[in-house]
C-alpha positions in Angstrom: 16.8 40.6 -8.2 18.9 38.9 -10.5 20.2 36.7 -7.7 17.4 36.2 -6.1 16.6 34.4 -9.3 19.4 32.5 -9.4 19.3 31.3 -5.6 15.1 30.3 -7.1 17.2 28.2 -10.3 19.1 26.0 -8.0 16.2 25.5 -4.9 14.2 24.6 -7.7 16.5 22.2 -9.3 18.2 20.6 -5.8 14.5 19.7 -5.5 13.7 18.3 -8.5 17.1 16.6 -8.7 16.1 15.0 -4.8 12.2 14.0 -6.5 14.3 12.0 -9.4 15.8 9.8 -7.3 13.0 8.7 -4.7 11.2 8.5 -7.4 13.2 6.3 -8.8 13.9 4.0 -6.2 10.1 2.6 -5.9 9.9 -0.9 -8.6 7.9 0.2 -11.3 6.7 -3.8 -11.9 5.3 -5.8 -8.7 5.2 -9.3 -9.9 3.0 -11.5 -7.6 6.1 -13.4 -6.0 7.4 -10.4 -4.6 4.1 -9.7 -2.9 3.5 -13.3 -2.2 4.2 -13.7 1.6 2.4 -12.6 5.5 2.6 -9.2 5.6 2.4 -7.0 8.9 1.2 -4.1 10.8 -0.4 -2.2 12.0 -2.7 0.9 11.8 -5.2 2.6 14.7 -4.8 0.3 17.2 -5.4 -3.3 15.2 -2.9 -5.0 13.6 -3.2 -6.1 10.5 -1.6 -9.3 8.7 -1.8 -9.8 4.6 -1.4 -12.7 3.2 -0.9 -13.6 -0.6 -0.3 -16.5 -2.1 0.9 -16.6 -5.8 -1.8 -18.5 -6.9 -3.5 -15.1 -6.1 -5.9 -15.9 -3.1 -5.8 -13.8 -0.3 -6.4 -13.4 3.1 -6.7 -10.3 5.2 -6.9 -10.3 9.2 -7.6 -7.1 11.5 -7.1 -7.7 15.1 -7.5 -5.8 18.0 -3.9 -4.8 19.9 -5.2 -7.0 23.1 -5.3 -9.9 21.2 -9.6 -10.4 21.6 -11.1 -9.8 17.8 -10.0 -10.7 14.6 -12.0 -10.6 11.5 -10.5 -11.8 8.4 -11.4 -11.5 4.9 -10.8 -14.1 2.4 -11.0 -13.7 -1.5 -9.5 -12.5 -4.9 -6.4 -10.3 -4.8 -6.2 -7.7 -8.3 -4.0 -5.7 -8.6 -4.1 -3.3 -11.5 -0.5 -2.0 -12.2 -1.6 0.6 -14.9 -0.7 3.3 -12.6 0.7 4.3 -9.3 -0.1 3.5 -6.8 -1.4 0.5 -7.6 -4.6 0.1 -7.0 -5.4 -3.2 -4.9 -8.5 -5.2 -3.9 -10.0 -7.6 -2.6 -12.7 -9.0 -4.6 -15.9 -12.0 -4.3 -15.1 -12.6 -0.2 -16.7 -14.8 1.5 -17.4 -13.2 4.8 -19.3 -9.8 2.8 -21.3 -9.5 0.5 -19.0 -6.8 -1.0 -14.9 -6.4 -1.7 -12.0 -3.7 -0.7 -10.5 -1.7 -2.0 -7.2 0.7 -1.3 -4.2 2.0 -2.8 -0.8 -0.1 -2.7 2.9 1.6 -3.2 6.0 -0.5 -3.0 8.7 1.1 -0.6 11.9 -1.8 -1.1 11.1 -5.4 -2.1 9.8 -5.9 2.4 8.3 -3.0 3.1 5.1 -1.6 1.5 2.0 1.2 2.0 -1.5 0.5 1.5 -4.2 3.3 2.0 -7.3 2.0 4.1 -9.7 -0.2 3.2 -13.3 1.1 1.3 -15.9 -1.4 0.8 -16.7 0.5 -3.1 -13.8 1.5 -5.2 -14.8 5.2 -5.5 -14.5 6.2 -1.7 -11.3 4.8 -1.5 -8.7 7.2 -0.8 -7.1 8.6 -3.5 -3.3 9.7 -2.2 -1.6 8.5 1.6 -1.3 10.8 4.4 -0.5 10.3 7.9 -4.2 9.1 8.5 -4.9 6.7 6.0 -1.4 5.1 5.6 -1.0 1.4 6.3 2.6 0.3 7.1 3.0 -3.4 6.0 6.5 -5.4 6.7 6.8 -8.8 5.0 7.4 -11.6 7.3 10.7 -13.5 6.6 10.7 -17.4 7.1 
């Protein structure tokens, strides 16, 4: 019985160490300069392009992979960095009467993951899973 307790304690310790290592690799703060630029990815057979300028303006383009249709949303980006994952919103959108809300978590300086966008803050995703996660990579010039 004691051997089992030692084994369980060891396994919990290993899981704790790996968790701390993974959390330490996620950047603690997110600056506007780090987000400035063009981010590109795909989600549910659509191409997603998010352009963020240093003054907080942003453009979200959603197009199908055939290149036929492109929906564009131009507005002001807001990031609430008080907790993780970060709350990300596009407000004052020229093309709609409502804002778009998502969660954002940087994986490294070149990759961020976001949840699927929602038109209502209370209905946005609260966690990341395989069905709602958009992976965006920063394009470099």
